[in-house]
N, C-alpha and C positions, 0 to 999 in steps of 0.2 A: 610426735608419736602418741597415739591414742590407745587405750586399753579397754577391753570388754569386762574388766574386773567389776564385780558387783551387779552384773546384768541379772535381773530377776526374770525367771521364766514363769509366765502366768498360766492359769488353768484354761482349758478349752472352754468355748462358749457352750454351756449346757443346754441352752434353749434350742439351738439350731442343730446340734450334732448328736445328741443322745436319742436313741430310737427305741429303747426298751419300754415295756408297759409302764404307763403313768408319767412318762417324760413328755414335755411339751411337743417336741417334734414327733415322738413316737405315737402320741395320741392323734396328731394330724395324719401321719402315714396310715393309721388304722381306719381312717374315714374313707379310704379308697380301696378298690380291689387291687391286690398285689399278686404277682406270679409266684407260684410255689414250686412247680416242676414241669417238665415236659410230660404231657398226658400219656404218651406212648411208653414212658418208663414204668408205668403202673401195670405190672404184669401179674405173676403169681406169687410175688413176695412184696411186702410193704417197703416203702422208701422213707428213710430218715431224712428230714429236712430241718433247716434252721433259718428263721427269717425274723427280722425285727427283734432279735435277742431271745426268741422263743424256740424251744426244741419241740418239733412236731413229727408226726408220722402220717404219710399219705398212702392211700391204698385204693384199689378198685375191687369190689366184691364180685362174687360169681354171677351177679345179675347185671354187671356193667356199671354200677353206681360208684362214683368216686367220693372219698371222704378224707378229711384232714382232722386228726385227733391229737390231743396232748399226748406226748410220747410215753409217759409213764402209766402203767396200768393202775386203775383206781383201787385195786386190791392191795398189793404189796409193793408197787412201784417198779416192777420189772419193765424194761423197755419193750414196747409193742413192735419195734423193728424186728424182733425175733418171733413175732406172732405168725399165725397161719391164716392165709386168706381162704375164706370159705364162701359158700353160696350166699349166705345172709350177712357176712361181715368179717371181722378180724378177731381171731381167737388168741388170747394170751398164752404163751408157752408154759407159764409157771403153774397155773391152776385152772386153765381152760375157760376163763371168763370170755364171753363172746360179745363183741360190740358191733353195732351197725354203724352206718356212715353218719348218723346223727348223734352218736354218742350214747344211744340207749343200750342198756345191758340186756341181752336176750337170754343168756344162759349163765348159770353158776353151777357147773356140773358136779362139784363136790359138796354142794349145799342141799338141804332138804328142798323138795319141790315147792313148798309154800313159803320159802324164805322171803320176808317182806323187803329185804334189801334189794331184791331184784328190780323192784319198781321205784325205790326211793333214791338210788344213786344215779346221778347223771354225770357221765364222763365229759370233760371239757372238749369241745369241738368247735369248728368254724364252718360257716356256709361256704360252698364252693361253686364255681362256675367254670365249665370247660369252653374254650373258644380258640380256634385257630391252631390247635395243637398244644396249647398250654393249659395247665390247671391253675386257676386263680382262687384265692381265699379272701374273704372279707373278715378282718380281725378286729373290727370295732364293735361298738354297742349296737345291738340288733335294731333298736328303735331309730337309729341314724343310718341304716343301710341304704346306700344309693343304688340307682340303676347301673348296670354294667355298660360302659360306653363302647360302642362299636364304631371305629373310626372309618372315615370315608375311603381311605386308601386300601382298606381290606375288602372293599365291596366292588372292585373293578371286575368286569367280565373278562373271560378268556385267560384265566390264570388260576393258580393254586396258592394256598397259604402254607408257608413253611415256618416251623417254630424251632427255636434253639434256646437252651439255657445252660450256662456254665461260665467259665472264665471269660472276661471281656476281651474283645478283639485287641490284640497287643499283649495278652497275657494276664494272669491274675493280678488284680489291683487290691492290695492289702492296706487300706486306709479308710477313713470315714467317707461315707457316701457323698457328703456335701461338697468336699473339695474336688471330687471326681466329676460331679455333675455341673457345678457352677463354672468349671473349666470350659464347658460347651457354650456358655454365654460370655466368654472372653474371646471375641472374634479375632482380635489381632494376634493372639498367640499362634494362630495357624500361619500367619505371615512370617513370624520369626522362628518359633520352635520347629515347625514341621517342614520348613523350607530353607531359610537362610542359615540357621544354626546346624541342623541335623542332616541337611540334604533333603531332597524331595521325598517326603513320606506319603504324600497323596499321589494319585495317578497323574496329576497334572502339575507342572511347575508354575502354572499361572497363580496358584495359591501364594507364591512368594512375591507377588506384586502388591505393593501397598494399595489398599482400596481407595477409590476416588470418593466414595460416599459410604457412610456407615451410620445406622441408627438402630436403637433398641426401642421396642414397643411392648407395653403390657397389653395382654389380650384377655378375652373372656375366659379362656381355658388355661392361661399361663403367661408366657412371654415369648418373644422372638427377636432375632436381629435380621436386618435387611442390609445387604452389602452389595456395592456396585463397583465393578472394575471395567476399564477400557481394555479390550483385547487387541493383540497386534493386528488383527484384521480390520480394526476400526469399529467393530460392533461392541455392544455393551453386554456385559454378563452380570445378571442380577441373581443373587444367592440368598435364600432364606433358610435359617435354622430355627427350630421351634422347640420350646419346652412346654410340657403339659403337666398340670397339677397331679400330684403334689410336688412337682418339679423333679421327680426321679424318672420321668418319661421324656424321651427326646426323639426328634425327627431331624436327622442331619444328612446333608448331601456332601459326599467327598469324591465324586467322580469327575470326569472331564467336563469342561464347560459345554453344555447343551441344554435344550429345553426338555425338562423332565421333572415329574413330581417325585418326591421321596417315596420309596416303596415299603419302608419298614418302620414300625413303631418299636422302639427299643427301651427297655427298662433297666435302670440301675436298682438292683434288689439288695437292700441292706441286710446282710446276714446278722450283723450286730454293729456295735459302734466303730469297729475298725476293720471290717471285712465286707465284701460285696460280691455279687454275681451279676452277670449280664443276661438278659432274656430279650427275645424279640419275636415278633410275628411279621414276616415279610411276604408281601404279595409278589409272586413271580409269574411272568407270562409263561404259557405252556411251552413255548419254544426255547425259553431260557431256564427251564427248571433245574438244569444241572450246571449252570454257569455262575461262578462267583461274581460279586459286584463290589465296587468301591474298594475299601481297604481290605476286604476279605480276599482280594486277589493276591495279597502278599503271602509269604511263606507262613506255615503254621506257627502260631504265636505272634504273627504280625510283623516279624522282622527277619533280616537275613542272618543275624548272629545274636546269640543271647549272652555272650561273655560280658563280664563286668567292664573290660576296657572298651568293647564296642558300644555299650550303653553309655559310657562316659563321653565318647566321641559323638554318638548319635542318639541322644536321649529322646524319648517319646513321651506321650501323656503319662504313661505309667511312672516314669522316673520323675517327671515334673510334679505330679500330685503326691506320689508316695513319699518323696523326699521332704515334703512339708511336715512330715511326721504322721504317726498313726491317726491323730486328730489335729488338724491345722490350728495354730494359735492366732486367732484374729487380732489379739491385743498387740502382737508384734508386727502387724502389717502396716504399711503406709500406702493406702489406696490413692490412685491418681486418676487423671482424666480418662485413661484407656481402660479403667476398671468400671465404667458406667454399667456394663451388663451385669457384673458381679454384684454391684451395689443394688441394682434393681432386683436381682434374683433373691438376695437376702431380705430385702424389704418386703417383697411379695410373700416370702415364706413366713416372716414374722407377723404380717397382717393375717395370714391364714391361721397361724397358731393362736392369735388373739381371738379370732372368730370362734374357733373351737372352744377356747376357754370361756367365752361368753355364752356358749350354748347355741351358736349359730352355725349354719352351713358355711364352710370355707369355699373359696373360689374353686370352680370346676366341678362341684358336685351337681349331678343331674338327677332330678326326681321324676321327670316326665318320661315314660317309656318311648313316646314318639321322638323326643329329642335324642335320647340315648341310642336309638336305632341307626342314626346317621349323624356322626359328629364330624364337622368339617375341620380340615387342617389346611395349612398353607405352605408347608416347607417344600422346597424344591429349587430348581435352577431354570433360568430362562436366558436365552441369548437373543438379542434383538438389535435392530439398527438404531 
C-alpha cells in the first residue's frame, strides 16, 4: 500500500503561462497581432473586451474608424463601455470627455475652452487592423510593431471569408491558454481520446487507427506534425496540423480523409491566465457558404449531451485540458516519447521568449510588406496511392 501523504503541489511555470503585461510570455504575445472582437459587433455602442489580462473597450466612430482604448476614462475612471459613440469618437458618460480612435482627447465640455489639459493628456490605446471580419490589436511596443500577416488560404478565389469569435468549439475552455494549444501538437491524443475512449468525436472513425508514421517539425513560422495512415482502401492518408507563432494560432483538419487544404486560421485568444476565447477567419466557397464543416457539424456546444455523467463517459478536449487545473503544473508531469510535439512546442516558445528578452525579433515576425501579403501555410489532408 502506498500513500500520497506529503505530496507537495508546485507552482505553475510563470515563464510560459502568465500573459499579463510585463510577464515573459505576455510580452511575447504582445509582439504579434491579436484578435479583439468580431468587427461587425462594433455598432452604435462600444464593446467591453478583455485580452492578455487587460480590460479594453472597442468601438467604431461615426466615420467608420475602429479603435481600442483602455476602458477607464482618463478623467475619473468611469468605464467607457457606457460611453456614447459619436461622429468623431467615443464620449464618456460621466463628464463628456470625447476620445478619438487614437486616444486623443478632442473635447472636455465642462472645462474652459483654453484648458491646457486638452492637449497634454494622451489616453492609452492600441493600433488596430481589420481583416476578414475580425478586429485585431497590436499591444506591444510601437517600435517593434510587425506587419500584419495575410495567410495564403484567405486569398483563394471563388469564396468569402467568415469570422467568428467566442467560446471554442466544444464549449468554453476555462484554463490557461498553453495547455489548450499544446494539446494540438499531441497528435496521438486524437487516436485515443477522440476515438477509442470517448467514441468517434471527429467525422471519421479513421482517426482511431494508430498512425503508421508520425513526425514533428519546426518551421519558419512555428511548427507542425505530419501523420500518415493506411486506409482500408489501400491508399495512404497524409495529415498535417500546423501551429503559427506565437503558437496560439492553429490550422487543423478534422474532416473525412480526402485531399483538401485547411480552410480556417484559428486563434486561441488568452483573456487572462485562466480563461480563453476562440476566434477564426475561414475561407468558404460560395456554394458552401451556409454549410458547417469539420467538428462544427456537431450539435451546438460540440457534443450530444452536456451533463456531467455524459462528459465523464465521453470526455473531449475541454475535459482533458480543463481537468489539468486552471494552470497545468508542469513539475508534476512525466513526459514520455509520445509527448515529442509538446516538448517541441514548449522549447519553441521558450526560445521566442528569450529572443524578446534579448531585444530581438522572435520567430514568425514579418517586417517586409511583400512577405506579409502572402504567408504560405501547409496544413491539410491528402489521400494518395
